[in-house]
C-alpha positions, 0 to 999 in steps of 0.5 A: 571566669572573666580571666578565662574569657580574656584568655579566649579573647587573646587567643582569638585575636592571635589566631591561637584558639584550640583546634577543637574550639574553632567553629570553622573546622570541618569536624563534628563538635561535642556539644555537651563539652563545648563551651558556649560561644558567648562573650561580652568582650568588645573584641569578640562582639566585633569579630562575631559581627564581622563573621556574621556579615561576611557569612550572610553576604555569601548567601543573601543580603539581609538588613537585620537592622531594619525595623521590618526585620523585627516586626515581621512585615518583611518577607523573603524574596527567594533570591537575595534578601528579605526586603521586598522592593518597593514597586509601583502599583500598576493597574492590571488590564485584560485584553478582552479582544483575545477570546481565550483571555476573555473567557478565562478573565475571572480565573486564577492560575490554579483555576486556569490549570484545572479547567485546562486539564478538564478541557484536554480530558474532554477533547481526548474523550471526544477523540476516542468517541469519534475513533470508536464510531469510525472503527464501528462504521468501518467494520459495518462497511467491511461486513456489508462488503463481504456479505454483498454479492459482487457485481459480475463483469457484464462480459464475464463468461458463464463458465468458471475459467481463466486464460493462460498461455498453453504449455506442452503439458496441456497436449493431452487435453488439447488433443481431445478438442483437436480430434473432435473437430477433425472427426465431427466438424467441417470447420477444421481443415484436418481429416486424420486424428492427431496425437499429443506429440503433434499438439506439442509441436504446434505449441512449440511452433507458435512459440518459435514464431513469437505468436500466441497460443492461449487456452481456457482452463477450468478453474478448480474449486476448493483448497484441494489440489491434485496432480491431474492435468487441468481441464482445457475448455478451449483454445485460440492461437495465431500461426504464420499465414504462409511462412515467416520467410515469405512476403506474408510474414506480416499476416497471421492466421487465427484459429479458435475452438471450444469444447462442444459442451462448453459452447455459448458460455462466453469462453470463445469471446474471452479467448478472442478478446485476449488473442486480439489484445496480444496480436494488435497493440491498438486493440482495447481488450474488453476484459471480464476474465482472468489471465495468468502467466504460468511460471513455466512459460518463457516469452519469445518476444512480440511479433509485428503483424498487419493482417489477422485472418480466419479461414472458415470452412463450411459445407456448400449446402449448409451455411447456417453455422458459418453465417452465425460465426461470420456475423459474430466476428464482424459485429464484435471484433470488426472482421470483414470477408475479403474472399470466398473460395467455392468448393476449395476443400473436400471433407466428409465427401462434400465440397467445402467453401472457404471464407477469408475474414480479415481484420487490419491491425490498427497502426498498419495503414501507412506504416513502412515495413523493413522490407 
């Protein structure tokens, strides 16, 4: 046995140890047949000690000769060795001026993490609770808003109408209004009924003159739509007072009529308010109505005007209607009577007086026109 150990020691020193008995080889040994790594030879013991010291140095330093290694008082430091450095015992002081430190001075690290998690959970619950309250209030406000009746505009018409530009397709409806006032009322200058072609021509004339022709349209209710023409409840227009190629080109004559069954419902006021807003840039419309621009309508530019005129006809022996209209135009829209031609027209076999009510466009005073 000693001879085998001596032979193994010599091979170990000479580096001629069998491959299957070398510990550094990267193959799985057969432990059942492998000889025990033990020898009492001084050479083996020195080699084993050098191997252990070199191997342990690659991992961490461990003083296996220190007494604490044997009595169990040493503990691994988790970095380089088993010996804990000798540190001075320094008193730990807590800065109680910091509110968070003062509140948690008795907690351990684990307790602090636990309480922090509870605190965050509580904050999240409070946030969700407040969010639920906010959503509930928003829902209540929405329901109340939908249920509550909207306050109408003080100047909204009592008729369910909206305003827009006149279109050639409105001629069939407009001709009824034109012919009613031609045949029944002295306010219209016409004496013979007109046709739809004449109305289309008037719409086109206003467009060519860059002057507005507005209509009040009865708004259809419900989701059902048909191909029938919209019902026109009234109209208002501006046209050349004399002609665009005359010295009166900065003056426009206004005209406004409403279906007889739709009078005194605020339709005329809406038409007049919008008409002035389009003819006088300084006029501040009072609103209370909806104005829509049809897709078929094309703008032909804006016209610079200085005077807006109504020519009101009324019988010489009955001025009641004229007196009311004159007062309304003066009180609400600042028209002033600047001329009265007595017996200037004849209609229904009677002389008709003609009153000219004029409104000056706000910016026109002192303005230098082109020529």
